[in-house]
C-alpha positions in Angstrom: 24.9 0.2 -17.3 26.0 3.7 -16.1 24.3 4.1 -12.3 23.6 7.4 -11.1 25.5 8.1 -8.2 22.8 9.9 -5.8 20.5 6.9 -6.8 23.1 4.5 -5.5 23.7 6.5 -2.3 20.3 6.7 -1.4 19.2 2.7 -2.3 22.4 1.9 -0.2 21.1 4.2 2.8 17.5 2.6 2.1 19.3 -1.3 2.2 21.2 0.3 5.7 18.2 0.7 6.8 16.4 -3.0 5.8 20.1 -4.3 7.7 21.6 -5.6 4.5 24.7 -7.6 5.7 27.4 -9.6 4.2 26.5 -12.9 3.4 23.0 -12.1 2.6 21.3 -13.1 -1.1 19.4 -10.1 -2.3 17.4 -10.6 -5.3 15.9 -7.8 -7.5 12.7 -9.0 -9.5 11.5 -7.1 -12.6 9.5 -7.6 -15.4 11.4 -7.0 -19.0 12.5 -3.7 -19.7 11.3 -2.2 -16.5 13.2 -0.5 -13.6 16.4 -1.8 -15.3 18.4 1.2 -13.5 16.8 0.5 -10.1 18.1 -2.9 -10.3 21.3 -1.8 -11.3 21.6 0.3 -8.6 20.3 -1.8 -5.9 22.5 -4.8 -6.7 25.4 -2.7 -6.6 24.2 -1.0 -3.2 23.5 -4.7 -2.2 27.1 -5.8 -3.0 29.0 -2.7 -1.3 27.2 -3.8 1.9 28.7 -7.2 1.2 25.9 -9.2 -0.2 25.4 -11.4 -2.8 23.0 -9.8 -5.2 21.4 -10.7 -8.6 18.5 -9.8 -11.2 15.6 -12.6 -12.0 13.8 -11.0 -15.1 10.4 -12.0 -16.5 8.7 -10.7 -19.5 5.4 -9.6 -19.4 2.6 -10.3 -21.8 -1.3 -9.3 -22.0 -1.6 -11.8 -19.6 -0.3 -10.1 -16.9 -0.2 -6.8 -17.2 0.9 -3.9 -14.7 -1.8 -2.3 -12.8 -4.3 -5.4 -12.1 -3.6 -6.8 -8.4 -2.5 -10.3 -7.9 -2.0 -10.9 -11.9 1.9 -11.1 -12.6 4.5 -12.6 -14.7 5.8 -15.2 -12.2 2.4 -16.9 -12.3 3.4 -20.3 -13.5 7.0 -19.8 -13.2 8.2 -22.3 -10.6 12.1 -21.8 -11.1 12.1 -18.5 -10.4 9.6 -18.5 -7.3 12.1 -21.6 -5.5 15.0 -19.0 -6.8 13.2 -16.1 -4.6 12.2 -18.1 -1.9 15.7 -18.6 -1.2 16.4 -15.1 -1.1 17.4 -12.9 2.3 15.8 -9.8 0.4 13.6 -9.8 -2.8 13.5 -6.3 -4.2 9.8 -6.3 -6.0 9.5 -4.1 -9.0 7.3 -6.6 -11.1 4.6 -6.2 -8.6 3.5 -9.6 -6.6 1.0 -7.6 -4.2 -2.0 -9.6 -3.4 -0.6 -13.1 -4.7 0.0 -16.4 -3.6 3.2 -15.9 -5.1 4.4 -13.0 -3.0 2.6 -15.0 0.0 4.9 -18.1 -0.5 8.2 -16.2 -0.9 7.3 -14.4 2.7 6.3 -17.9 4.1 10.2 -19.2 3.3 11.6 -16.2 5.1 12.5 -13.9 2.8 12.1 -10.2 3.5 10.1 -8.1 0.7 10.3 -4.8 -0.8 8.0 -3.5 -3.0 9.5 -0.4 -5.0 7.5 1.2 -7.9 7.8 5.1 -7.7 9.9 7.6 -9.4 13.3 8.5 -8.1 12.1 12.1 -6.9 9.4 10.5 -5.0 11.6 8.0 -3.1 14.1 10.8 -2.1 11.1 12.9 -1.0 9.6 10.5 1.4 12.4 8.8 2.2 11.9 6.5 5.7 12.7 7.3 9.4 13.3 5.8 12.6 10.6 8.4 13.7 8.1 7.1 10.9 8.5 3.6 11.7 8.0 4.4 15.8 4.6 6.2 14.9 3.5 3.4 12.3 4.4 0.6 14.6 2.6 2.6 17.4 -0.3 2.3 15.2 -0.2 -1.3 14.5 0.1 -2.0 18.1 -3.2 -0.4 18.8 -5.1 -1.7 16.0 -3.9 -5.2 16.9 -5.9 -5.0 20.4 -8.6 -2.7 18.9 -12.4 -4.1 18.6 -14.5 -1.2 17.3 -13.0 1.5 14.8 -15.6 4.4 14.2 -15.0 6.6 11.1 -16.9 9.9 10.6 -16.3 12.9 9.0 -18.7 16.1 8.0 -19.6 15.1 4.6 -21.3 12.1 6.2 -19.2 9.2 6.6 -20.6 7.2 9.6 -19.0 3.6 9.4 -18.3 0.9 12.1 -15.8 -1.8 11.7 -15.5 -4.9 14.4 -12.2 -5.8 14.5 -10.3 -9.0 15.5 -10.2 -11.7 13.1 -7.7 -9.9 10.8 -3.9 -9.6 11.4 -2.5 -6.0 11.3 0.4 -4.7 8.8 2.2 -1.7 9.3 4.1 0.1 6.0 7.0 2.5 6.9 9.4 1.8 3.7 11.8 -0.4 4.8 11.9 -3.9 5.9 14.7 -5.6 8.0 12.4 -8.5 10.0 12.4 -12.2 8.2 9.1 -12.6 6.0 8.2 -9.3 6.6 6.9 -7.0 3.6 7.3 -3.4 3.0 6.8 -0.7 0.4 9.3 1.7 -0.2 8.2 4.5 0.3 4.9 4.6 2.5 3.7 5.4 6.2 0.6 4.1 7.4 -0.6 0.7 9.0 -3.9 -1.1 8.1 -6.1 -4.0 8.9 -9.7 -5.1 8.1 -12.6 -5.6 9.4 -14.1 -9.4 10.5 -16.4 -10.9 7.8 -19.7 -9.8 7.6 -19.0 -7.0 10.1 -18.8 -3.4 8.4 -21.5 -1.4 8.6 -22.8 2.4 7.6 -22.3 4.9 5.0 -19.3 6.1 3.5 -19.5 9.7 1.8 -15.9 10.2 -0.9 -16.0 14.1 -1.0 -14.4 16.7 -3.2 -10.7 16.0 -2.4 -10.9 12.3 -1.4 -8.6 10.3 -4.0 -9.5 7.6 -6.5 -6.3 5.9 -6.4 -6.9 3.4 -9.3 -7.6 6.6 -11.3 -5.0 9.0 -10.0 -7.6 11.7 -9.6 -9.6 13.6 -7.1 -13.3 12.8 -6.1 -15.0 16.2 -8.1 -18.6 15.7 -6.6 -19.8 13.1 -3.6 -20.3 9.4 -3.8 -22.7 8.0 -1.2 -21.8 4.0 -0.5 -24.0 2.1 2.1 -22.2 -0.8 3.3 -23.9 -3.8 4.8 -22.5 -6.9 6.1 -18.8 -6.2 4.5 -20.1 -5.0 1.0 -21.0 -2.2 -0.8 -24.5 -2.4 -1.6 -24.9 0.9 -3.2 -23.0 3.5 -4.9 -25.1 6.9 -5.4 -24.4 10.4 -6.1 -25.5 13.0 -9.2 -22.0 13.6 -10.8 -20.0 11.6 -12.7 -17.7 10.0 -9.9 -20.4 7.8 -8.6 -20.8 6.5 -12.6 -17.2 6.4 -12.8 -16.7 4.0 -9.6 -19.9 1.6 -10.6 -18.8 1.4 -14.1 -14.9 0.5 -12.8 -16.0 -2.2 -10.4 -18.8 -3.5 -12.9 -16.2 -3.9 -15.8 -14.4 -6.7 -13.6 -17.7 -9.0 -13.6 -16.9 -10.1 -10.0 -19.0 -9.4 -7.3 -16.3 -9.9 -4.9 -15.2 -6.1 -6.0 -17.9 -4.7 -4.1 -16.4 -6.2 -0.4 -14.8 -4.0 1.8 -10.9 -4.5 2.1 -8.5 -2.6 4.5 -8.7 0.2 6.7 -6.2 2.6 8.1 -4.6 5.8 8.5 -1.8 7.7 6.9 1.2 9.4 9.1 3.7 10.1 7.1 4.2 13.9 6.9 6.6 13.9 4.1 3.6 12.7 1.8 1.6 15.0 -0.4 -1.9 15.0 -0.8 -1.7 17.4 -3.7 0.3 15.2 -5.6 -1.6 14.3 -8.4 -2.4 17.7 -9.2 1.4 18.6 -9.7 2.4 15.8 -11.4 -0.7 14.7 -13.7 1.3 15.2 -16.7 4.3 12.5 -15.8 3.0 9.1 -16.8 5.6 7.2 -14.0 3.8 8.6 -10.9 2.3 6.1 -8.6 0.0 6.5 -5.7 2.4 6.4 -2.3 2.1 9.8 -1.5 -1.8 9.8 -1.9 -2.0 6.1 0.6 0.3 7.9 3.3 -0.4 11.4 3.7 -0.4 13.0 7.0 -4.1 12.3 8.2 -6.2 9.9 5.8 -8.1 7.5 5.9 -7.3 4.5 3.8 -10.5 3.4 2.9 -10.8 0.4 0.2 -12.3 -2.1 -1.4 -11.5 -5.7 -3.3 -9.0 -8.3 -2.5 -7.8 -8.9 0.9 -5.4 -11.9 0.8 -2.7 -9.5 1.7 -4.3 -9.6 5.3 -4.6 -13.9 5.1 -8.1 -13.9 3.7 -9.5 -15.5 0.5 -11.2 -12.7 -1.3 -8.4 -12.6 -4.5 -10.6 -10.6 -6.8 -8.0 -8.0 -9.0 -10.9 -5.1 -8.4 -9.0 -3.2 -5.8 -10.2 0.5 -5.2 -7.7 2.2 -2.3 -10.0 5.3 -1.6 -8.1 7.8 0.8 -10.3 10.3 2.5 -9.5 14.0 3.7 -11.1 15.7 6.6 -12.0 12.3 9.0 -12.2 11.3 12.7 -11.3 8.0 13.8 -11.7 6.7 17.2 -10.9 3.1 17.9 -12.3 1.7 21.1 -13.5 5.3 22.3 -9.6 6.8 21.6 -9.7 9.5 19.5 -7.0 8.8 16.7 -7.9 11.2 14.0 -10.2 14.9 14.3 -11.0 16.1 11.1 -8.0 14.8 9.2 -5.6 16.0 12.4 -3.6 13.5 14.0 -4.6 14.0 17.2 -3.1 11.0 19.3 0.2 12.4 20.9 1.8 9.2 20.2 1.4 9.8 16.5 2.1 13.3 15.9 4.9 13.9 13.4 7.6 16.2 14.9 6.4 19.9 14.4 2.7 18.9 14.0 
């Protein structure tokens, strides 16, 4: 297979950020015919840095369709899992997030890099050292935080009690043993203490249903009590759509409030879905990472060490919110106001 020179150069730069070096083992993980060009380019890039590189490929079937969180073709394939656990870096193009298998790979010491965006998005949102600095600063604040308060002019007023769960940072590359990241990305997040998220979240026009790759058109009012969404209300189709989606999993854990954080990648575009809705390959990292968003979510929390492994996951990036952490202002009406987290020139 011929490899595009621009792709090879970009993937080599990415692996340099991941500090891939001579003697390491880099494994690309794919399903069926998916991402074959990426796998080939990453392997050549790794070899150019002196690493040993090969591909682990497992076919997909109807039981592990793409896009269902925590359900993937690696389930039950112990031989493949054991191979991945021995790697230094696993480049995941299958989709292991929220799974026991990913946790096992990380526990074995392998760092994991998730890649699932089309090439033009990888170029557009390519990570920088400054993005890492700002995202890690946000992580440090969240690690010490106890009370997170989110409000908006649309009516959001919700509080999270923090400290029970760890904090995860995503800035687009990984060089620390056992660490996971997503290329590209740009945010930090945690989860509220069990039973300790209370208030209202109001999704307003322009907020995003990441699962549907579409913008909210009409207000959706979520009532939250003891860490669960107890009511989904609204006069338009959006509330009905959200209720129907969660009900379709027949799993009450889908109503749990999951991770919370904010986006800091100034290269990510809020308008991305509007300009690329005709492209089936587009994914959601622009939506999750855009500068100043509040990333509210529902569903599983295994990524943070919790026990909720429901496949019903909704990421709901919101615009125009204000955020305080222990009384310190982070965002004001969707603008990053904390000086240590502002992007250059913003």
